[in-house]
C-alpha positions in Angstrom: 61.2 38.3 19.0 61.7 35.1 17.3 59.6 32.0 17.5 62.1 30.3 19.8 61.9 33.2 22.3 58.1 32.8 22.6 58.3 29.1 23.4 58.5 28.1 27.1 61.6 26.1 27.9 62.0 24.1 31.0 65.5 22.6 31.3 64.5 20.3 34.1 61.6 18.8 32.0 63.7 18.6 28.9 66.3 16.6 30.9 63.7 14.3 32.4 62.3 13.6 28.9 65.7 12.8 27.4 66.5 10.5 30.3 63.1 8.7 30.2 62.4 8.8 26.5 62.1 5.1 26.1 59.8 4.7 29.0 57.6 7.7 27.8 57.5 6.2 24.3 56.5 2.8 25.7 53.7 4.4 27.8 52.4 6.3 24.8 52.5 3.1 22.7 50.6 1.1 25.4 48.1 3.9 25.7 47.6 3.9 21.9 47.3 0.1 21.8 44.8 0.2 24.7 42.7 2.9 22.9 42.7 0.8 19.7 41.7 -2.3 21.6 38.9 -0.4 23.4 37.8 1.1 20.1 37.7 -2.4 18.5 35.8 -3.8 21.5 33.3 -1.0 21.4 32.9 -1.3 17.6 32.2 -5.0 18.0 29.7 -4.4 20.8 28.0 -1.6 18.8 27.9 -3.9 15.7 26.4 -6.8 17.7 23.8 -4.5 19.2 23.0 -3.0 15.8 22.6 -6.4 14.2 20.4 -7.5 17.0 18.2 -4.4 16.6 18.1 -4.9 12.8 16.8 -8.5 13.4 14.1 -7.1 15.8 13.1 -4.5 13.3 12.9 -7.1 10.5 10.8 -9.4 12.7 8.6 -6.5 13.6 8.2 -5.5 9.9 7.4 -9.1 9.0 4.8 -9.3 11.7 3.2 -6.0 10.5 3.4 -7.3 6.9 1.6 -10.5 7.9 -1.0 -8.5 9.8 -1.6 -6.2 6.7 -2.0 -9.2 4.5 -4.5 -10.8 6.8 -6.4 -7.4 7.0 -6.4 -7.1 3.2 -7.6 -10.7 2.9 -10.4 -10.0 5.4 -11.4 -6.9 3.5 -11.4 -8.8 0.2 -13.4 -11.6 1.7 -16.0 -9.0 3.1 -16.4 -7.4 -0.3 -16.6 -10.7 -2.2 -19.0 -12.3 0.3 -22.1 -13.5 -1.7 -24.5 -11.8 0.7 -22.8 -8.5 0.3 -22.7 -8.9 -3.4 -26.4 -9.6 -3.4 -27.0 -6.2 -1.7 -24.6 -4.4 -4.1 -26.5 -5.9 -7.0 -29.8 -4.8 -5.5 -28.3 -1.3 -4.8 -27.1 -1.1 -8.4 -30.6 -2.1 -9.7 -32.3 0.4 -7.5 -29.9 3.1 -8.7 -30.7 2.3 -12.3 -34.4 2.4 -11.5 -33.9 5.9 -9.8 -32.0 7.2 -12.8 -34.6 5.9 -15.2 -37.4 7.5 -13.2 -35.5 10.8 -13.1 -35.0 10.7 -16.9 -38.7 9.9 -17.4 -39.7 12.8 -15.2 -37.5 15.4 -16.7 -38.1 17.2 -19.9 -35.8 15.2 -22.2 -36.3 14.5 -25.9 -38.2 11.4 -26.8 -35.0 9.6 -27.9 -33.5 9.9 -24.4 -36.7 8.6 -22.8 -36.7 5.7 -25.3 -33.2 4.9 -24.2 -34.3 5.0 -20.6 -37.2 2.6 -21.3 -34.7 0.2 -23.0 -32.4 0.5 -19.9 -35.3 -0.3 -17.7 -36.2 -3.4 -19.7 -32.5 -4.5 -19.6 -32.5 -3.9 -15.8 -35.7 -6.0 -15.4 -34.2 -8.8 -17.5 -31.0 -8.8 -15.5 -32.9 -8.7 -12.3 -35.0 -11.6 -13.3 -31.9 -13.6 -14.4 -30.1 -12.8 -11.2 -33.1 -13.8 -9.1 -33.4 -17.1 -11.0 -29.7 -17.9 -10.7 -29.9 -17.1 -6.9 -32.9 -19.4 -6.6 -31.3 -22.2 -8.4 -28.0 -21.9 -6.4 -29.7 -21.4 -3.0 -30.2 -25.2 -2.6 -26.7 -26.0 -3.8 -23.6 -26.1 -1.7 -20.9 -23.8 -2.9 -21.6 -24.5 -6.5 -19.4 -22.9 -9.2 -20.8 -19.6 -10.5 -22.8 -19.9 -13.6 -21.3 -18.2 -16.7 -23.6 -15.7 -18.3 -22.8 -14.4 -21.7 -23.7 -10.7 -22.1 -23.9 -9.6 -25.7 -24.2 -5.8 -26.4 -27.0 -4.7 -28.7 -25.9 -3.8 -32.2 -25.2 -0.2 -32.6 -27.6 1.9 -34.7 -26.5 4.5 -37.0 -26.9 8.0 -35.5 -29.4 10.1 -37.5 -27.7 13.1 -39.3 -28.0 16.5 -37.7 -29.6 17.9 -40.8 -32.7 15.7 -40.3 -33.1 16.8 -36.7 -33.0 20.4 -37.3 -35.8 20.4 -40.0 
């Protein structure tokens, strides 16, 4: 059996197609043109809807970005509030006092305890300076912060290990 034998042939259909070929081709062209127009219209409609949704998304993102900035600014303002800073300073001083008391109470060498004593003196001095500055500024309206120069103590030479072991 050849390929031609397998195909279905309808002489009446073939005659109709031959006689009406121009009309069939015109109908197919019109159908193709209509499909292309419909595709273009749908594409334009989809593009318009997509652009509109993108604008909405960008506006939403901008709103959220502004809200995040405002929240971050509020958090920053909370942490930098002078009243909060005063408590943080007091907390730091209390912590330093606790560590100093712990070092004094534990069986450490005398050099460590001397260091703890010096740290306590530095803490007291800083606390007094902080209190004085706070008292001076309590009567002023939003005065500029006072610049305090902190100079580290000069480093001492570490004793050699040979001396400590004897």
